[in-house]
C-alpha positions in Angstrom: 96.6 116.4 115.8 93.0 117.8 115.9 91.1 118.6 112.7 91.5 122.3 113.5 95.2 122.1 113.8 95.5 119.8 110.8 93.9 122.5 108.6 96.8 124.9 109.6 99.5 122.3 108.8 102.3 123.0 106.3 104.0 120.2 104.5 107.5 120.8 103.3 109.0 118.5 100.7 112.8 118.6 100.9 114.4 117.2 97.8 117.8 118.3 96.4 117.3 115.8 93.5 114.1 117.4 92.2 115.7 118.8 89.1 113.4 117.8 86.3 110.7 115.4 85.2 112.8 112.3 84.7 112.3 109.4 87.1 109.6 109.5 89.8 110.9 112.4 91.9 108.3 114.8 90.5 105.6 112.2 90.9 106.2 112.0 94.6 106.2 115.7 94.9 102.9 116.1 92.9 101.2 113.4 94.9 102.0 115.2 98.1 101.1 118.6 96.7 97.7 117.7 95.3 96.7 115.8 98.4 97.8 118.7 100.6 95.6 121.1 98.6 92.7 118.7 98.7 92.9 118.6 102.6 93.4 122.3 103.1 97.1 122.0 104.1 99.8 124.4 102.9 102.7 123.0 100.8 106.2 124.1 99.7 108.9 122.2 98.0 112.5 123.0 98.8 114.4 122.2 95.6 117.8 122.7 94.0 118.5 126.1 92.5 118.9 124.4 89.1 115.3 123.0 89.2 113.7 123.1 85.7 110.9 125.4 84.7 108.7 122.3 84.4 109.2 121.6 88.1 108.7 125.2 89.2 105.5 125.5 87.1 104.1 122.3 88.5 104.1 123.1 92.2 105.1 125.8 94.8 108.8 125.7 95.1 111.6 127.6 96.8 115.2 127.2 95.5 117.3 126.0 98.5 120.1 123.6 97.4 123.0 125.1 95.5 124.6 122.0 94.0 123.6 118.9 92.2 123.8 115.7 94.1 126.6 113.2 93.0 129.5 113.8 90.7 132.9 112.3 90.4 134.8 111.0 93.4 137.7 113.3 94.6 141.0 112.5 93.0 144.3 112.3 94.8 146.8 109.9 96.3 144.8 109.4 99.5 143.3 106.0 100.1 140.0 105.5 98.5 138.1 105.3 101.8 139.6 108.6 102.9 138.7 110.3 99.6 135.1 109.0 100.0 134.9 110.3 103.6 136.0 113.7 102.4 133.3 113.7 99.7 130.7 112.6 102.1 131.7 115.2 104.6 131.6 118.1 102.1 128.3 117.0 100.6 126.7 116.6 104.0 127.9 120.0 105.2 126.5 121.6 102.1 123.1 119.9 102.6 123.0 121.0 106.3 123.9 124.6 105.4 121.5 124.9 102.5 118.6 123.5 104.5 119.4 125.6 107.6 119.5 128.8 105.4 116.2 128.0 103.7 114.4 127.0 107.0 115.2 130.4 108.6 112.5 132.1 106.7 109.8 129.4 107.2 106.9 130.3 109.4 106.4 128.7 112.8 103.5 126.3 113.4 102.5 122.7 112.8 104.5 121.2 110.0 105.7 118.0 108.4 109.2 117.9 106.7 109.2 115.1 104.2 112.6 113.9 102.8 111.9 111.6 99.8 114.8 109.2 99.3 117.8 111.3 100.2 121.3 110.2 99.2 123.7 109.2 102.0 125.4 112.6 101.9 122.2 114.5 102.0 120.7 112.3 104.7 123.7 113.0 107.0 123.2 116.7 106.6 119.5 116.5 107.1 120.0 114.5 110.3 122.3 117.2 111.6 119.7 119.8 110.8 116.9 117.9 112.5 119.1 117.5 115.7 119.8 121.3 115.6 116.0 122.0 115.9 114.3 122.7 119.2 113.3 119.5 120.8 109.8 120.9 121.5 109.0 122.2 118.1 105.7 121.5 116.4 107.3 119.7 113.4 107.5 116.0 112.4 110.2 114.7 110.2 109.5 111.8 107.8 112.5 110.2 105.9 111.6 107.9 103.0 114.3 105.4 102.2 114.0 103.7 98.8 117.6 102.8 97.9 119.0 99.5 99.0 121.9 100.2 101.4 123.4 96.8 100.6 123.8 97.7 96.9 124.3 101.4 96.8 128.0 101.8 96.4 128.5 98.5 98.3 130.8 100.3 100.7 130.9 99.6 104.4 131.5 103.3 105.1 128.0 104.2 103.9 126.4 101.6 106.1 128.5 102.7 109.1 127.5 106.3 108.6 123.9 105.5 108.1 123.8 103.4 111.3 125.4 106.2 113.2 122.9 108.7 111.9 120.0 106.5 112.8 121.4 106.1 116.3 121.4 109.8 116.7 117.7 110.0 115.7 116.6 107.3 118.1 114.4 108.9 120.7 114.1 112.2 118.9 110.5 113.3 119.1 108.6 113.5 115.8 111.1 111.5 113.6 109.8 108.6 111.5 111.7 106.4 109.1 109.6 105.0 106.3 110.1 102.9 103.1 107.9 101.7 100.2 109.2 98.1 100.4 108.5 95.6 103.2 111.8 93.8 102.7 113.7 97.1 102.6 111.9 98.3 105.7 113.0 95.1 107.5 116.6 95.7 106.4 116.6 99.3 107.5 114.9 98.5 110.8 117.7 96.1 111.6 120.3 98.6 110.6 118.7 101.6 112.4 117.5 99.7 115.5 114.2 101.6 115.3 110.8 100.9 113.7 110.4 101.5 109.9 107.0 101.9 108.4 105.9 100.8 104.9 104.1 103.5 103.0 102.2 103.1 99.7 103.7 104.0 96.3 101.7 107.0 95.2 102.0 106.7 91.4 98.4 105.7 90.6 96.7 107.9 88.0 93.5 109.7 88.8 90.7 107.3 88.1 93.0 104.3 88.3 90.3 102.3 90.1 88.2 102.2 86.9 88.4 99.7 84.0 91.7 98.2 83.1 93.5 99.9 80.1 92.9 97.9 76.9 95.9 96.1 75.3 96.6 95.4 71.6 96.8 91.7 71.7 94.0 89.2 71.2 93.0 86.3 69.0 95.0 86.3 65.8 96.9 89.5 66.8 100.6 89.8 67.9 101.3 89.9 71.6 102.7 93.4 72.4 105.6 93.8 74.8 106.6 97.1 76.4 109.7 98.2 78.1 109.8 101.8 79.3 111.8 103.8 81.8 115.6 104.0 82.3 118.1 102.1 80.2 120.7 101.0 82.8 122.7 97.8 83.2 121.1 97.1 86.6 117.7 97.2 84.9 118.5 94.1 83.0 118.7 95.6 79.5 121.3 93.0 78.5 118.8 90.2 79.2 116.1 92.1 77.4 118.2 92.8 74.2 119.5 89.2 74.1 116.0 87.8 74.4 114.5 90.0 71.7 117.4 89.1 69.3 116.9 85.4 70.0 113.2 85.8 69.3 113.8 87.5 65.9 111.9 84.6 64.2 108.9 85.1 66.5 108.7 88.8 65.6 109.2 88.1 61.9 106.3 85.7 61.9 104.1 88.3 63.6 103.7 86.5 66.9 105.1 89.5 68.8 105.6 93.2 68.5 107.4 95.5 71.0 108.0 99.1 72.1 111.3 99.5 73.8 112.4 102.8 75.3 116.2 102.6 75.0 117.6 106.0 75.9 121.3 105.3 76.4 123.6 107.4 78.5 127.4 107.9 78.6 127.2 107.3 82.3 126.5 103.6 81.6 128.7 102.5 78.6 127.7 98.9 79.0 124.0 99.8 78.6 124.9 102.1 75.7 126.6 99.2 73.9 123.6 97.0 74.5 121.4 99.7 72.9 123.7 99.8 69.8 123.5 96.1 69.5 119.7 96.0 69.7 119.4 98.8 67.1 121.8 97.0 64.8 119.7 93.8 65.0 116.8 95.7 63.3 114.2 93.2 64.5 111.0 93.5 62.6 108.1 94.7 64.7 110.3 96.2 67.4 110.0 99.9 67.8 113.0 101.5 69.6 112.3 104.8 71.3 115.4 106.9 72.1 113.8 110.1 73.3 112.3 111.1 76.6 108.6 110.2 76.7 106.0 112.7 77.7 103.7 111.7 80.5 100.9 111.1 78.0 103.0 109.0 75.7 104.5 107.0 78.6 101.0 106.1 79.8 99.9 105.4 76.3 102.8 102.9 75.9 101.7 101.1 79.1 98.1 101.1 78.1 98.9 99.4 74.8 100.9 96.6 76.4 99.9 93.0 76.7 102.9 92.5 78.9 105.2 95.1 80.6 108.7 93.7 80.9 110.7 94.7 84.0 113.8 92.6 83.7 115.7 94.3 86.6 118.7 92.5 88.0 117.8 90.8 91.2 121.1 91.9 92.9 120.0 95.5 92.6 116.2 95.0 93.1 115.9 92.3 95.6 114.6 94.9 98.1 114.2 98.0 96.0 110.9 99.0 94.4 110.2 99.9 90.8 107.9 102.8 89.8 107.4 101.3 86.4 106.2 98.1 88.0 103.9 100.1 90.3 102.3 102.0 87.4 101.9 98.9 85.3 100.1 97.0 88.1 98.0 100.0 88.8 96.8 99.9 85.2 96.0 96.2 85.4 98.9 95.0 83.2 100.7 91.6 83.6 104.3 92.3 84.4 107.2 89.9 83.4 110.1 90.3 85.9 112.9 88.5 87.7 112.6 85.8 90.3 113.5 86.7 93.9 113.1 90.4 93.3 110.8 92.8 95.1 108.6 92.7 92.0 108.3 88.9 92.2 107.2 89.1 95.8 104.5 91.6 94.9 103.3 89.2 92.2 103.0 86.4 94.7 105.6 84.4 93.0 103.5 83.8 89.9 105.9 81.6 87.9 104.2 82.2 84.6 105.5 85.8 84.8 109.0 85.2 86.2 112.4 84.4 84.8 115.9 84.0 86.3 117.9 87.2 86.3 121.0 86.9 84.0 119.4 84.2 81.8 118.1 85.6 78.5 117.1 82.1 77.4 114.8 81.8 80.5 113.3 85.2 79.6 112.6 83.9 76.1 110.9 80.9 77.6 108.8 83.1 79.9 107.8 85.5 77.1 106.7 82.7 74.8 104.9 80.8 77.6 103.1 84.0 78.9 101.9 84.9 75.4 100.0 81.5 75.3 98.4 82.3 78.7 97.5 85.9 77.9 93.7 85.7 78.8 94.4 84.0 82.1 97.3 86.2 83.0 95.3 89.3 82.0 92.5 88.2 84.4 94.9 87.7 87.2 96.4 91.2 86.6 92.9 92.7 86.7 92.2 91.1 90.1 95.7 92.1 91.4 95.0 95.7 90.3 92.0 96.2 92.6 93.9 95.2 95.7 97.0 97.2 94.6 95.1 100.4 94.0 93.3 100.1 97.3 96.6 100.8 99.2 99.0 102.3 96.6 97.4 105.6 95.9 98.1 109.3 96.7 95.3 109.7 99.3 96.5 106.7 101.4 100.1 107.7 101.0 99.4 111.3 102.2 97.3 110.3 105.1 100.0 108.0 106.4 102.7 110.5 105.6 101.2 113.2 107.8 99.8 110.9 110.4 96.2 112.0 109.6 93.9 110.0 111.8 91.2 110.5 109.2 93.2 108.2 106.9 93.1 104.7 108.5 95.3 104.5 111.5 94.8 100.8 111.4 96.6 100.6 108.1 99.6 102.5 109.5 99.8 100.1 112.4 99.5 97.1 110.1 102.4 98.2 107.9 104.9 99.2 110.6 108.0 97.0 110.7 109.6 97.0 114.2 113.3 96.9 114.6 113.2 93.4 116.1 112.4 92.4 112.5 109.4 90.3 111.6 108.2 88.6 108.4 106.0 90.8 106.3 102.5 89.6 105.6 
């Protein structure tokens, strides 16, 4: 695409899950929007009709999707697999119909349709819509996959439908499948039988390339631990709570302090029970935050950390990425996480920061050992930060998203994972 044509390009972000400010849905949208504006491209987000005022005020939107994603599985006496197929079919048809209706009023011209991490149901509908478009249109279609298809639902029907959908897309001009994880890209490339590129994670804050954020800890001061983000079983909250309770003496003696965001949900009763147990323990020096954090307070918590704890279960995060991990690394923070997870791979297998998922005793050992190595681990995190932010930033993400030749085509080639499957560098 020439520079003249690129200036006339429109980027459409298509996200039925962009309801509010929780999670990183809005972060992806804002990264694309701000970079589009900086480069003179037009931008429009196609969002659910129930999108919050905060979303609608943050970026140009058009209500397109009339139902929330998810919900209970259909009841009845039919076999479970047939009930799920019925749900998948209904959700997929709704996604197709809503997008087709919204697209009718979109102007012609060079465009990029970006689908950030659609559900299986939505993806099937979007694939049907892409295939209904003229083969010679001026659009490109970029589908970002961040969920691990091995874990999500753990149902063979999902994998079979995904494989069929990718088969229909093979050979369709302008379609690209991308991920933000090299292991996940390899996995999807094998399933899809087509190349899958690895794009950056665009969560870096403006000015993230400057000095690392200061922490609380130091000589004679407690080591400060921070856990922020969701409070779900798959995020290892059981390990975290058990480790903190076991370290009660360490906290009472002033060796550690902690800020723990523990916002329980009725959707995950096991995690809610863990939260109640942690609160009842009343550990001195442990602040439990139950409310939603503003962006400013969220970043303030990360900035104050000596260590950010990301104890996510390896079964759920062997391939999947973590936005919390990405933001902590971008700020130059040492991150304590689980062995054999995607996060561990990004840390280069730094054993001083790793513990075995499902073993609170091992997490205790790692926390105590890391506290004794804080200066050394902080220096490693600062060095890791520079390399991380050179690739994981909104400008690089956007350039690779839209195929802008002004944004390092060599980087795009280096991060492509072919469907033959190769080892990531």
